[in-house]
N, C-alpha and C positions, 0 to 999 in steps of 0.2 A: 543487595544494596552495595554501594561503592564506598570504600574508605579512601579518603584523599590525603596524600602525603605531600607536604610542600616544603619541609625542612627537616633537619636532622638533630637539632639540639634546642634546648630551652623552649620547648613548645607548650602550648596550652591545648587542652582537649575539650571539645564540645560535642554533645550528643543530642541528636534530633531523631527520636524514634530509633529505628535501626541504623540510621546513617551516622557514621562516625567521621568527623573531620579533625585532622590533626594539623595544627598550624605552629609556626614558630617565627621568630623575628629575623632569622637568618636570610640573607639576600641570595642564597644559592639553593634554588628549589631542587628537590629530589624527584625521582620517578614516582608517579602517582599509581600506587598499587590498588588493583581491584580486589578488595578483601572484605568479607562479611563475617564478623565474629560469630554470628548466630547460625551461619550455614553449617549443616552437618557434614559437608565435605571436609576431609582432613585439611588442616591449615596449610600444610606444605604443598598439597595438591592445588589449593587456591593460588598460591604464589606461582607455581609452575604454569597454571593455566593463564594467569594474568600476564606473565611475561611472554608466553607463546602468542597469545591473542594480540598483544600490542606490537610484537614483531611483525605478525601477519598484517596488522592494520597500518603499519608504517609509523606508528607512534615511537617505537624504539628503532633506531637506525643501526646499521652495521658499524661495529667498533665503538658504539656508545657505552660509556661506563655505567654500571648498575650500582645501586646503593650497596654499601658493605653489609656484611652479616650483622655487625653490631648496630648499624644505623636502622636496619629493618627491625631488629629485635627490640630496640628501644622505642621506636615510633609506634609499633603495632603490638607492643606488650607480648611478644612471642619469645619462646625459648630459643636460644642460639641453635640447638640441635634441629629445631623445626626449619629454620632458614637454611642451615647447612645441608639438610636433606633435600630441600627444594633445589638449591643451587647445584648440588651433586647430580640430581636427576636431569636438570637442564643441560649440564655439561655433558653427561653421558648421551643425551639425545641430540647433541650437536647444536644447541641453540645459543650457548654461551661458552666462553673460554675464560680461564683464569691466568693472570700474570703475577708471579710471585712478587710480593712487596708492593703491588699496585692495586690489585683487586680483580673484579669480574667485568667482562665486556661482552657485548652482543656479538654473536658470530653467525652471520648468514651470508650465503653466496647468491641468494636469489633476490631479485628486486621485489619489494613489497607491492602487493596488489590491493586495490580498494576492496574492502569487505562490505557486502550489501546483504541486508535481510529484507526479503520481499514478502509482504504479508497480504495475501489476497482474501477476499470475502468468501470465494468459492472457486472451484475449477469448472471451466466450461470451454467450449471451442473458441469463444471470443477471448477469454482470458489467456488461452494458449497462444493466440496471435500476439497479444500484448507481450507475453513472457518471452517468446522467441525473438520478437523485434527488439526488445530490451537487451537480451543477451547479445544479439548480433551487433547492436550499436556499441555495446561496451567492449566487444572484442576480447583481447587477452589482458585488458587493463584492470579487470575486476573478477572477483568470485562472488557468486550469488547463491544464497540459500533461500528456499521457498517454504513458507508455512501458510496454513489456511485457518482463519478464525471462525468460519462458518456463521457469520453474523452475531457471534456470541461475545459479549463484552468481557465476561469472566475469562473465557479462553484467550481472548486478545490480551488481557492483562497478564495472564500467565506467560504468554509468549514474550511480551516485552520485558517483564520482570526477570525472566531467565536469561535474556540476551542483551539487556541494556549495558552499554560499555564494551561490548564485544565486536561491534561493527562500526564502520565509518558512516554508513547511511542506513536509514530505516524507511523503506518505501512501502506505504500503507494505502490500501483501499478502505476508506472509512465508511463502509456500508454496514449498517446494523439493523436489527429488527425494529419495526416501526413503533412497537409498544415499549421500547427500551427507554429508560430515562437517559437523556443525552449526557447528563453529568457523569454517568457510569463510564463512558468511553472517552469523554473529554479529558478527564483526569489522567488517563493513560496516555493520550496523545500529548498532553501538556508535560508529561514526565520525560518526553524525548526532546533533547536540545533542538531548538528550531533550525539550527544550521546543519543538523543531521537528519531531519525529517523531510520526506518527500511524499506529498499527497497525490494519489493517482485516481483518476476517474471522477472523484467528487471532491470539491473544495470544502474547507471548514473555515469560514471567514472569521469566526470568533477566536481562533487561536492567536495568541500573541507571538510576535517574532517574525511573522510573514514567511513561513517555510515555502520551499519550492512546491508548486502545484501545477499539474497538467490534468485538466478536468473537463467534464461536460457541464453545461448549464441546462439541466434537463427541461425545466419549464419553458425557457426561451427557445431552446433548440427545437422542441417539437412544435411549438407555436409558429416559429419562423419557417420550419420546413413545410407545414401545412399552408401557411400564407403563400409560399412560393409555388404551391401547387393549386392555388385558387382557381386558375383557369380550368383545371380538370375537375375540381370539386364543385364547380358551379352546377353541374348536372344532378347533384345529390342534395336533397333538402333535409336529410337526417344523417347523423353520424353516431356511431357506437364505438366506444373504447372498451376492449376486453382486457381487463387488468386484474389478474388474480391477486387477492390480498395476502395469500400465503406464500407468495414468491419473493417477498422482501424487496420489491421494486421501489425506487424512489417515488415518494408521493408527488414530487414535482412534475412527473409525467402527466398525472391527472390534472394538475393545475394548468399546465400548458395547453392541454387538449381543451379544457373547459374555457380558457381564455379565448382561444381561437373561435370556438363555437358561439360564444356570446358576442364577440366582436363582429362576426359575420352572419349573425342571425340564423344559426343552424339549430334545429332541434337536436338534442343530444341526450345520451344516457351512457352510464359506465356500468359494465357488467363484470361479474366474477369469472365467468367462463362462457364458452359458446355452446355447451351441451344442450341447454334449454332455450337457446335463442331461436326465435322464429324469424327467419330472414325476410326482410321487407324490401320490395322494389324501391329504388330511389334512396337507398341507404349506403353509406360508405363505412366500412368496418376497419378500425385500427386495432391490430392484433399484436400482442407482445410475445406470447409463447407459441411454439410451433405446433403443439397439440391442438390449440384453438384455431390456428391457421388451417390445419388439415380439416377440422370440423366445419369451418365456414366454407371452404372450397367444396367439400363433399355435399353440404346442404345446398349450395348454389347449383351444383350439377343435378341434384335430385329435384330441384324446383325448376330446372331448365332456365335458370337465370344466367345471363352472359356476363362474365366478369369484365368490368370496365365499361359496361353499358347499363345493365339493369341494377347491378350492385357493384360497389367498389371495394377493393381490399388493399390495405397498406400494412405491411409487416415490419417489425423491428429487426434490424441487424441482418446484414447480407450473408447468404450462403449460396453455394453452387446450385443446390436444389431449387431455391427460390428463383435463381436466374433461369434455370431450365423450365420452370413452371410459369415464367413471365410475370412474376409477382413484384409489384412496386414495393420499394423498401426505403425506410428512413433509417439512417445508421450513422454512428460516429466512425471515425477512421481509427480502428484499433491498432493497426500497425504504426500509424503516425504517433499515437499516444505512447507506445513503448519506446519508439525511437527518440521522440522529443524528450521524454523524461531522462533517458540515459545520456543523451547529448548535453543537456543542461546540467545534469549532475556532474559529468566529467569536467565541464567548464566552470564548476562551482558557482552557478548562477542561482539566485534565490528570487525567482519571479513567478507570477501566476500566468499560466498560458491556457487559453480556452482551446480545446481540441476541435478539429474540424468536424462538422455535422452536416449531412446533406441528404437529399432524396435522389434515389435512382428510379426514374420514371419507366414504367413498363405497362403492359396491356391490362393489368388488373385494376387500373384506376381510370 
């Protein structure tokens, strides 16, 4: 948790759970120290880390004066020796300097960079495209730390709790398991100040404060892409979406597929995998995972079906192999997603941007 310090004298102290706020009526606010009295980390180490983190974040500027030992001792109920030990270590490590009779000052010869925590749901080839585009767009203006929450709300909460207040921005992919209570991760997202939160790949419209968002609109994207290929899909009277339930894919994909089929009078079904699927002539298959794509292509060859004539195949997300195999693809622009998020973040924009989504027409449809 974070203890906030806004003045040095005549304060009143209020406690809300683990959060300690110290206020006073003075008009001269002091540095807000990140300090948790219940943390097992030695108190002097918390002071050291707080100052270093805020120097790196640019919260503390070069030559800025820090609170005196007495001020920190009074406001945070600390022993003077604790604060003295923290300041001594900061001085020895070159982060601050002391001027006799005046106090302690920030000492840094390097320009502060934006600190960003990037929290992905998983690592994949597509996430790597986003990651490297994001880094490239930021250039040398920021440092980025990457963590993975693996669709787990508890792990996500741990990541944010340990890092809240240590970064300028928190860039989050809010994909979680479908059986998870939405409130479990909404509370964590809401704990991040909206001006520091960036939502990537999926928007969360219920969040207050309208954080920056660069996202896909999964149901409308897939429906729109299929509508744009209606001239090719006319030759198929049946469609099958192969969407594994254990892959934590957005349910909106199925919604968009179903909407298209209903609107255009297509017989349709949604299957878990392609292993037990008996391919039927006149059917177009929309496949999410590459293992199922391989299974469909193999079965088509075994049945002497010609792709793009007897059966159709549409795969999610572009790869070089799909290009070589002449597979039709619907995909978002992962590189654009990373670049756009970084560019808007650097410009301090807080808007919602729908990422480009399109179909690459090839012989399999």
